[in-house]
C-alpha positions as CSV (number, residue, x, y, z in Angstrom):
1,M,-50.8,7.4,39.9
2,A,-48.1,7.8,37.2
3,M,-48.8,6.2,33.9
4,P,-46.2,3.7,32.6
5,V,-44.2,4.9,29.6
6,E,-44.0,2.3,26.9
7,P,-40.4,1.5,25.6
8,P,-41.3,2.3,22.0
9,L,-42.4,5.7,23.1
10,I,-39.1,6.3,24.9
11,L,-37.2,5.2,21.8
12,A,-39.2,7.5,19.7
13,F,-38.4,10.5,22.0
14,I,-34.7,9.6,22.0
15,L,-34.7,9.4,18.2
16,L,-36.5,12.7,17.9
17,F,-34.0,14.3,20.2
18,I,-31.1,13.0,18.2
19,I,-32.6,14.3,14.9
20,I,-33.3,17.7,16.5
21,K,-29.8,17.9,17.9
22,W,-28.3,16.9,14.6
23,G,-30.4,19.4,12.8
24,H,-29.4,22.1,15.3
25,N,-25.7,21.4,14.9
26,S,-26.0,21.4,11.2
27,F,-27.8,24.7,11.3
28,K,-25.2,26.3,13.5
29,K,-22.4,25.1,11.2
30,S,-24.2,26.5,8.2
31,R,-24.2,30.0,9.8
32,L,-21.0,30.3,11.6
33,G,-17.5,30.6,10.1
34,P,-16.1,28.6,7.2
35,K,-18.3,25.9,5.8
36,L,-17.6,22.2,5.3
37,P,-16.4,21.2,1.9
38,P,-19.3,20.5,-0.5
39,G,-20.8,17.0,-0.5
40,P,-24.0,15.0,-0.7
41,S,-26.7,15.8,1.9
42,P,-26.4,13.2,4.7
43,W,-29.2,11.3,6.4
44,P,-29.7,11.8,10.1
45,I,-27.5,9.4,12.2
46,V,-26.2,7.3,9.4
47,G,-25.0,10.1,7.1
48,N,-24.1,8.9,3.6
49,I,-23.7,5.2,4.6
50,P,-26.8,4.0,2.7
51,E,-25.6,5.5,-0.6
52,L,-22.0,4.2,-0.1
53,Y,-23.3,0.7,0.8
54,K,-25.6,0.6,-2.2
55,N,-23.0,1.8,-4.7
56,K,-20.1,-0.6,-4.7
57,P,-17.2,-0.2,-5.0
58,P,-17.6,3.0,-3.1
59,F,-14.8,4.9,-4.8
60,Y,-16.7,5.1,-8.1
61,W,-19.7,6.7,-6.4
62,I,-17.5,9.1,-4.5
63,D,-15.7,10.0,-7.7
64,G,-19.0,10.5,-9.5
65,I,-20.3,12.8,-6.8
66,M,-17.2,15.0,-6.9
67,K,-17.4,15.3,-10.7
68,K,-21.1,16.2,-10.4
69,L,-20.3,18.9,-7.8
70,N,-17.2,20.0,-9.9
71,T,-15.0,19.9,-6.8
72,D,-11.6,18.6,-5.9
73,V,-12.4,18.6,-2.2
74,A,-15.6,17.0,-0.8
75,C,-17.1,16.0,2.5
76,F,-19.0,12.8,3.0
77,R,-20.7,12.0,6.3
78,L,-20.4,8.4,7.5
79,G,-22.2,8.0,10.7
80,S,-20.9,10.9,12.8
81,V,-17.6,11.1,11.0
82,H,-16.7,13.7,8.4
83,V,-14.7,12.0,5.6
84,I,-12.8,14.6,3.5
85,V,-11.6,13.5,0.1
86,V,-8.9,15.6,-1.5
87,N,-8.0,15.5,-5.2
88,S,-6.2,18.9,-5.3
89,P,-2.4,19.0,-4.9
90,Q,-2.6,22.5,-3.5
91,V,-5.1,21.5,-0.8
92,A,-3.2,18.2,-0.1
93,R,0.0,20.3,0.5
94,E,-1.9,22.6,2.8
95,F,-3.1,19.6,4.8
96,L,0.2,17.8,5.1
97,H,2.7,20.7,5.0
98,N,0.8,23.3,7.1
99,H,-1.2,21.1,9.4
100,D,0.9,17.9,9.6
101,D,1.1,18.0,13.4
102,K,-2.7,18.1,13.7
103,L,-3.2,15.2,11.2
104,A,-0.8,12.6,12.6
105,S,-3.4,10.2,13.8
106,R,-5.2,7.2,12.2
107,P,-8.8,6.0,12.6
108,F,-9.8,3.0,14.7
109,T,-11.1,0.3,12.3
110,M,-11.9,-3.3,12.7
111,A,-9.3,-4.5,10.2
112,T,-6.5,-2.4,11.5
113,E,-7.3,-3.3,15.1
114,L,-7.1,-7.0,14.3
115,S,-4.0,-6.8,12.0
116,S,-2.1,-4.8,14.6
117,R,-3.2,-6.9,17.6
118,G,-4.9,-4.0,19.2
119,F,-2.9,-1.2,17.6
120,L,0.5,-2.4,18.7
121,S,2.3,-1.8,15.4
122,M,3.4,1.4,13.8
123,A,1.7,2.3,10.5
124,V,-2.0,1.9,11.4
125,S,-1.9,2.9,15.1
126,P,-3.6,6.2,16.2
127,W,-1.5,9.0,17.6
128,G,-0.2,8.3,21.1
129,P,2.6,6.8,23.2
130,Q,2.4,3.4,21.4
131,W,2.7,5.0,18.0
132,K,5.6,7.2,19.1
133,K,7.4,4.2,20.6
134,M,7.1,2.1,17.4
135,R,7.8,4.9,15.1
136,K,11.1,5.7,17.0
137,M,12.0,2.0,16.9
138,Y,11.2,1.8,13.2
139,T,13.2,4.9,12.2
140,S,16.2,4.4,14.5
141,E,16.6,0.6,14.2
142,L,14.7,-1.1,11.4
143,M,14.8,1.3,8.5
144,T,18.1,3.3,8.9
145,P,20.5,3.8,6.0
146,A,23.0,1.5,7.8
147,R,20.3,-1.2,8.2
148,H,19.3,-0.9,4.6
149,R,23.0,-1.4,3.5
150,W,23.3,-4.4,6.0
151,L,20.4,-6.2,4.3
152,I,21.5,-5.7,0.7
153,E,22.9,-9.2,0.2
154,K,19.5,-10.7,1.2
155,R,17.7,-8.4,-1.4
156,N,20.3,-9.4,-4.0
157,Q,19.7,-13.1,-3.4
158,E,15.9,-12.6,-4.0
159,A,16.5,-10.4,-7.1
160,D,18.7,-13.2,-8.5
161,N,16.1,-15.9,-7.7
162,Y,13.4,-13.7,-9.4
163,V,15.4,-13.7,-12.6
164,S,16.1,-17.4,-12.4
165,F,12.5,-18.2,-11.8
166,I,11.5,-16.5,-15.1
167,L,14.6,-18.0,-16.9
168,N,13.7,-21.5,-15.7
169,Q,10.2,-21.1,-17.2
170,C,11.8,-20.1,-20.5
171,K,14.2,-23.1,-20.5
172,S,11.4,-25.6,-19.6
173,S,9.3,-24.5,-22.6
174,G,11.9,-25.9,-25.0
175,R,11.3,-23.0,-27.3
176,D,12.5,-19.4,-27.7
177,G,11.1,-18.2,-24.4
178,A,7.8,-18.9,-22.6
179,V,4.5,-17.3,-21.5
180,V,5.1,-16.1,-17.9
181,D,2.6,-15.2,-15.2
182,V,4.0,-11.8,-14.5
183,R,1.7,-11.2,-11.5
184,T,3.0,-14.3,-9.8
185,A,6.6,-13.4,-10.5
186,L,6.3,-9.9,-9.2
187,R,4.3,-10.8,-6.1
188,H,6.5,-13.6,-5.0
189,Y,9.7,-11.5,-5.6
190,A,8.4,-8.7,-3.4
191,I,7.2,-10.9,-0.6
192,N,10.3,-13.1,-0.8
193,V,12.4,-10.0,-0.2
194,V,10.4,-9.1,2.9
195,R,10.4,-12.8,4.1
196,K,14.1,-12.8,3.7
197,V,14.8,-9.6,5.5
198,V,12.3,-10.3,8.3
199,F,12.7,-14.1,8.8
200,N,15.9,-14.8,6.9
201,T,14.1,-17.4,4.7
202,R,12.7,-17.5,1.2
203,Y,10.3,-20.4,1.9
204,F,8.2,-21.6,4.8
205,G,8.1,-25.0,3.1
206,E,10.2,-26.6,0.4
207,G,9.3,-24.1,-2.3
208,G,9.2,-24.7,-6.0
209,K,12.0,-26.5,-7.8
210,D,12.1,-23.7,-10.4
211,G,12.6,-21.0,-7.8
212,G,9.0,-20.3,-7.6
213,P,6.6,-20.5,-4.6
214,G,5.4,-23.7,-3.0
215,D,2.0,-24.3,-1.5
216,E,2.9,-22.6,1.8
217,E,4.1,-19.5,0.0
218,K,1.1,-19.3,-2.2
219,E,-1.2,-19.5,0.8
220,H,0.9,-16.8,2.6
221,V,0.8,-14.4,-0.4
222,K,-3.0,-14.9,-0.8
223,A,-3.5,-14.1,2.9
224,I,-1.4,-10.9,2.7
225,F,-3.3,-9.5,-0.3
226,T,-6.7,-10.5,1.2
227,I,-5.8,-8.4,4.3
228,L,-4.6,-5.5,2.2
229,R,-7.9,-5.4,0.3
230,H,-9.8,-5.1,3.5
231,L,-7.4,-3.0,5.6
232,Y,-9.1,0.4,5.0
233,A,-12.0,-0.9,2.8
234,F,-15.4,0.6,3.5
235,C,-16.9,-1.3,6.5
236,V,-20.2,-0.2,7.9
237,S,-19.3,-1.1,11.5
238,D,-16.3,1.2,11.4
239,Y,-18.7,4.1,11.4
240,L,-21.7,2.5,13.2
241,P,-19.8,0.3,15.8
242,W,-23.0,-1.2,17.3
243,L,-23.4,-3.1,14.0
244,R,-20.0,-4.9,14.3
245,V,-21.7,-8.0,15.9
246,L,-23.5,-8.5,12.6
247,D,-20.3,-8.6,10.5
248,I,-22.0,-7.1,7.5
249,D,-20.3,-8.3,4.3
250,N,-18.3,-10.8,6.3
251,H,-15.3,-8.4,6.5
252,E,-14.3,-9.5,10.0
253,K,-14.6,-13.2,9.2
254,I,-12.4,-12.7,6.1
255,V,-9.8,-10.7,7.9
256,K,-9.6,-13.1,10.8
257,E,-9.1,-16.1,8.5
258,A,-6.4,-14.4,6.5
259,L,-4.6,-13.3,9.7
260,G,-4.9,-16.9,11.0
261,V,-2.9,-18.0,7.9
262,M,-0.2,-15.4,8.5
263,N,0.0,-16.2,12.2
264,K,0.3,-19.9,11.4
265,Y,3.5,-19.2,9.5
266,H,4.9,-16.3,11.5
267,D,4.2,-17.2,15.2
268,P,6.3,-20.4,15.5
269,I,9.3,-18.7,14.0
270,I,9.0,-15.7,16.3
271,E,8.3,-17.8,19.4
272,E,11.3,-20.1,18.7
273,R,13.6,-17.2,18.1
274,I,12.5,-15.4,21.3
275,T,13.2,-18.5,23.3
276,K,16.7,-18.9,21.8
277,R,17.7,-15.3,22.1
278,R,16.0,-14.1,25.3
279,I,15.7,-17.2,27.4
280,N,18.6,-19.3,26.3
281,G,20.9,-16.3,25.8
282,E,22.0,-17.1,22.2
283,K,25.1,-15.0,21.5
284,Q,25.0,-15.0,17.7
285,G,24.6,-11.5,16.2
286,P,21.3,-10.5,14.5
287,Q,20.7,-12.1,11.1
288,D,17.5,-10.3,10.2
289,L,14.9,-7.7,11.3
290,L,13.2,-10.2,13.6
291,D,16.5,-10.7,15.5
292,V,17.0,-6.9,15.7
293,M,13.5,-6.4,17.3
294,I,14.1,-9.2,19.8
295,S,17.5,-7.8,20.8
296,L,16.4,-4.2,21.5
297,K,16.5,-3.1,25.1
298,D,14.9,-0.2,27.0
299,A,16.6,2.2,29.4
300,T,16.4,-0.4,32.2
301,G,17.9,-3.2,30.1
302,Q,14.6,-5.0,29.6
303,P,13.3,-6.1,26.2
304,L,12.0,-3.0,24.4
305,L,9.3,-4.9,22.6
306,S,6.8,-7.5,23.9
307,E,6.2,-10.7,22.0
308,E,2.8,-9.3,20.8
309,E,4.4,-6.1,19.6
310,I,7.0,-8.1,17.6
311,K,4.3,-10.3,16.1
312,A,2.2,-7.3,15.1
313,Q,5.1,-5.5,13.5
314,C,6.2,-8.5,11.6
315,I,2.7,-8.7,10.0
316,E,2.8,-5.0,9.2
317,L,6.2,-5.2,7.4
318,F,4.5,-7.3,4.7
319,F,1.9,-4.6,4.0
320,G,4.2,-2.5,1.8
321,V,4.3,-5.0,-1.1
322,D,1.0,-4.0,-2.7
323,S,2.1,-0.9,-4.7
324,P,5.3,-2.2,-6.3
325,T,3.7,-5.5,-7.3
326,T,0.3,-4.3,-8.6
327,S,1.5,-1.1,-10.2
328,L,4.5,-2.8,-11.9
329,E,2.3,-5.5,-13.4
330,W,0.4,-2.6,-15.0
331,A,3.7,-1.0,-16.1
332,V,4.9,-4.2,-17.9
333,A,1.5,-4.5,-19.6
334,Q,1.6,-0.9,-20.8
335,M,5.2,-1.3,-22.0
336,I,4.3,-4.4,-24.0
337,N,1.4,-2.5,-25.7
338,K,3.8,0.4,-26.3
339,P,7.0,-1.3,-27.3
340,E,8.8,2.0,-28.0
341,I,8.6,2.7,-24.2
342,Q,9.9,-0.7,-23.4
343,Q,12.8,-0.2,-25.9
344,K,13.7,3.2,-24.4
345,A,13.9,1.7,-20.9
346,V,16.0,-1.3,-22.2
347,D,18.3,1.1,-24.1
348,E,18.9,3.0,-20.9
349,I,19.7,-0.2,-18.9
350,D,22.1,-1.4,-21.6
351,R,23.8,2.0,-21.6
352,V,24.2,2.2,-17.8
353,V,24.7,-1.4,-16.9
354,G,25.6,-3.3,-20.1
355,K,24.9,-6.9,-20.8
356,G,27.7,-8.5,-18.8
357,R,26.1,-8.1,-15.4
358,L,22.6,-7.6,-13.9
359,V,21.1,-4.4,-12.6
360,Q,22.2,-3.6,-9.1
361,E,20.9,-1.1,-6.5
362,S,24.0,1.0,-7.1
363,D,22.7,1.6,-10.6
364,I,19.4,3.1,-9.5
365,P,20.5,6.8,-9.4
366,Q,21.4,6.6,-13.2
367,L,18.3,4.7,-14.3
368,N,16.1,7.7,-14.6
369,Y,13.8,6.5,-17.4
370,V,13.2,3.2,-15.6
371,K,12.3,5.2,-12.5
372,A,10.0,7.4,-14.6
373,C,8.2,4.2,-15.8
374,V,7.8,3.1,-12.1
375,K,6.5,6.5,-11.1
376,E,4.1,6.7,-14.0
377,S,2.7,3.3,-13.1
378,L,2.2,4.5,-9.5
379,R,0.4,7.6,-10.9
380,L,-1.9,5.9,-13.4
381,H,-2.5,2.6,-11.6
382,P,-2.4,3.0,-7.8
383,I,-3.3,-0.1,-5.9
384,T,-5.9,1.7,-3.7
385,P,-8.1,4.8,-4.4
386,F,-6.9,6.6,-1.4
387,N,-3.8,7.0,0.8
388,L,-3.9,5.8,4.4
389,P,-6.3,8.1,6.2
390,H,-5.2,10.9,8.4
391,V,-7.4,11.9,11.4
392,S,-7.6,15.5,12.4
393,M,-6.9,16.0,16.1
394,S,-8.4,19.5,16.3
395,N,-10.6,21.8,14.3
396,I,-8.7,23.3,11.4
397,V,-9.4,25.4,8.3
398,V,-7.9,24.2,5.0
399,G,-8.5,25.6,1.6
400,G,-11.1,27.9,3.1
401,Y,-13.1,24.9,4.4
402,F,-13.9,24.0,8.0
403,I,-12.4,20.6,8.9
404,P,-13.9,19.4,12.2
405,K,-11.9,17.5,14.8
406,G,-12.1,13.8,14.2
407,S,-12.4,14.1,10.4
408,H,-10.8,11.4,8.3
409,I,-8.7,13.0,5.5
410,L,-8.3,10.9,2.4
411,L,-5.8,12.0,-0.3
412,G,-7.0,10.6,-3.5
413,R,-4.3,8.5,-5.1
414,R,-6.4,8.0,-8.2
415,G,-8.0,11.4,-8.0
416,L,-4.7,13.3,-7.7
417,G,-2.9,11.0,-10.2
418,R,-5.5,11.4,-12.9
419,N,-6.6,15.0,-12.3
420,P,-6.8,16.7,-15.7
421,K,-6.1,20.1,-14.1
422,V,-2.7,18.8,-13.1
423,W,-1.7,16.3,-15.8
424,Q,-1.9,16.5,-19.6
425,E,-3.5,13.4,-21.1
426,P,-3.9,11.9,-17.6
427,L,-5.1,8.5,-18.9
428,E,-2.0,8.0,-21.1
429,F,1.1,6.1,-19.9
430,K,3.8,8.6,-20.6
431,P,7.0,8.4,-18.6
432,E,8.4,11.3,-20.5
433,R,6.1,13.7,-18.6
434,Y,8.6,13.7,-15.7
435,F,11.6,15.0,-17.7
436,N,12.7,18.5,-18.7
437,D,13.0,19.3,-22.3
438,D,16.6,18.2,-22.4
439,Q,15.8,14.9,-20.7
440,S,18.3,15.7,-18.0
441,S,15.9,15.3,-15.0
442,K,16.9,13.2,-12.0
443,I,13.8,11.2,-11.2
444,E,12.8,10.4,-7.6
445,L,9.7,8.3,-6.7
446,M,8.9,10.7,-3.9
447,E,6.6,13.5,-4.9
448,P,6.9,16.4,-2.4
449,E,4.4,18.6,-4.3
450,L,1.8,15.8,-3.9
451,R,0.7,15.9,-7.5
452,L,0.5,12.1,-6.9
453,V,0.9,10.0,-3.8
454,T,3.7,7.5,-3.6
455,F,5.2,7.4,-0.1
456,S,3.1,10.3,1.4
457,S,4.9,12.9,3.6
458,G,5.0,14.3,7.1
459,K,4.8,12.5,10.4
460,R,2.9,9.6,8.9
461,A,5.1,9.2,5.8
462,C,6.3,5.8,5.0
463,P,9.8,5.3,6.6
464,G,10.6,2.5,4.2
465,I,11.2,4.7,1.2
466,A,14.7,3.3,0.5
467,L,13.4,-0.3,0.5
468,G,10.3,0.6,-1.5
469,T,12.4,2.4,-4.1
470,A,15.0,-0.4,-4.4
471,L,12.4,-3.1,-4.6
472,S,10.4,-1.3,-7.3
473,V,13.2,-0.2,-9.5
474,I,15.1,-3.6,-9.3
475,A,11.9,-5.5,-10.0
476,L,11.2,-3.5,-13.2
477,G,14.9,-3.1,-14.2
478,R,15.7,-6.8,-13.9
479,I,12.6,-8.0,-15.7
480,L,13.3,-5.6,-18.6
481,Q,17.0,-6.2,-18.8
482,G,16.8,-10.0,-18.6
483,F,13.9,-10.6,-21.0
484,A,12.2,-9.2,-24.1
485,W,8.5,-9.0,-23.4
486,S,5.7,-9.3,-26.0
487,V,2.1,-10.3,-26.5
488,P,1.6,-14.1,-26.4
489,E,1.2,-15.8,-29.8
490,N,-2.2,-15.4,-31.5
491,E,-3.2,-12.5,-29.3
492,G,-3.5,-8.9,-30.3
493,K,-2.7,-6.6,-27.4
494,I,-2.6,-7.0,-23.7
495,D,-6.1,-6.5,-22.2
496,L,-5.8,-3.4,-19.9
497,T,-9.3,-3.8,-18.5
498,E,-9.5,-3.1,-14.7
499,A,-11.0,-5.6,-12.3
500,P,-14.5,-4.6,-11.4
501,N,-14.0,-4.1,-7.7
502,E,-10.2,-3.6,-7.5
503,F,-7.6,-1.5,-9.2
504,E,-5.6,-4.5,-10.4
505,M,-5.8,-5.9,-13.9
506,A,-8.9,-7.9,-14.5
507,K,-6.9,-10.8,-15.9
508,P,-3.4,-11.6,-14.4
509,L,-0.8,-10.5,-16.9
510,H,0.5,-13.5,-18.9
511,A,3.2,-12.3,-21.4
512,H,5.8,-13.9,-23.6
513,A,9.4,-13.6,-22.2
514,S,12.5,-14.3,-24.3
515,P,16.0,-14.2,-22.7
516,R,18.1,-11.3,-24.2
517,L,21.4,-11.6,-22.3
518,P,24.4,-13.9,-22.7
519,A,23.8,-17.1,-20.7
520,T,26.8,-16.4,-18.5
521,T,25.1,-13.2,-17.2
522,Y,22.1,-14.9,-15.6
523,P,22.5,-15.9,-12.0
524,I,23.0,-19.5,-10.7
525,T,20.8,-19.8,-7.6
526,S,20.2,-22.5,-5.1
């Protein structure tokens, strides 16, 4: 008669088999061909997840390990996934220039699955037919040069409102200027631009009488930045999917609640517009990007995009506002603490634009010092530690290291931007570093040599470079042209302390703004 086998004994045998198999695979890899990049020894099954979970925020632990190992390329095992962190421009170029076609996928994560309604949008979707469809739509319809020019009036309206919002605060103080919440001004300007080009509206509600946000806009902005903080944040269940039901750290709950807020404002607009244009046959031409997406047809004359695809893409269009807003808040803070840099930028604006009109997008090619200030803020103060992850679709060898299929490749925004092997005085805010000796350089925010990451490159590069550049340079150019910025009364210098778990300023920037242009130059907005 056969003896019954107890379940615990079966589990023990399974666990032993997994450990032996893991050890065998590790032994084979250690003997055959190129080795993995250096990294901490992983535990069986879970890899380095225990260390990453214990040491929060994870970036600082990763950075410490790489410094300890004296390497610019490292491998961390999270569950069964090899996560390759790259802080070397040379290796980054080899990845994206030589192996771009093999690194064109994205990982499956809880937050990206939810935000894209099941990977229906473009930026976060893995490689496949859906990504190709949305990428083609994005590059041939939404972000073409012609479409960018078509939307310029909407961007100008929000740039004018941005200046008026700050000016109204100066007027209401009854003194020579006022202390302004720069973070609020920048965030709402950037999101107002996206709101206007996507939905043709500045406000979901009545808005503020001074041109600032109302309660609805504040809630919308808070939801956007909540999702951005969690989009590719370390989440245990992304690497150990069987733990997702536990929702460790409440990541899923937080993301769902924030998406609920965005859907509350977006969905009624989208549904009403689809009804008007597709069902009722409205003949009016497109007024914004939502209209464009609704009006697109496939080869058979049917709608190219489903309602769910449109809703997913509308959410994703708001995700590009993080870098310009957060990095530019740092830029203004740095320029207040270094008034000679602020003055140099203002002198350039006065020379190129004058004081009789406001900075326009047509001025951007000539505002090289202002662009250098934007670029320097992106280098020194990136909003996230890493670029959006790439997933290797086959085994490759890069930098002499073996990179297994399925690896997640993370280009270090902070690691590249502050690498002392690449940059002299990497922790100093020095826009001059981008110029030749004769100061004649033409500055571009793109960095093809990948000494820092701005818009990335290759198949997964951001297709909204023109919009991102315009938004960033106009935001900084207008704020410097329209107002002289200084430390608030009875304060020494702006506190440049970083938030403990984020790369934004620990304290939102509040700075004194004084109008510096003739009254007739400032816009009159409704």
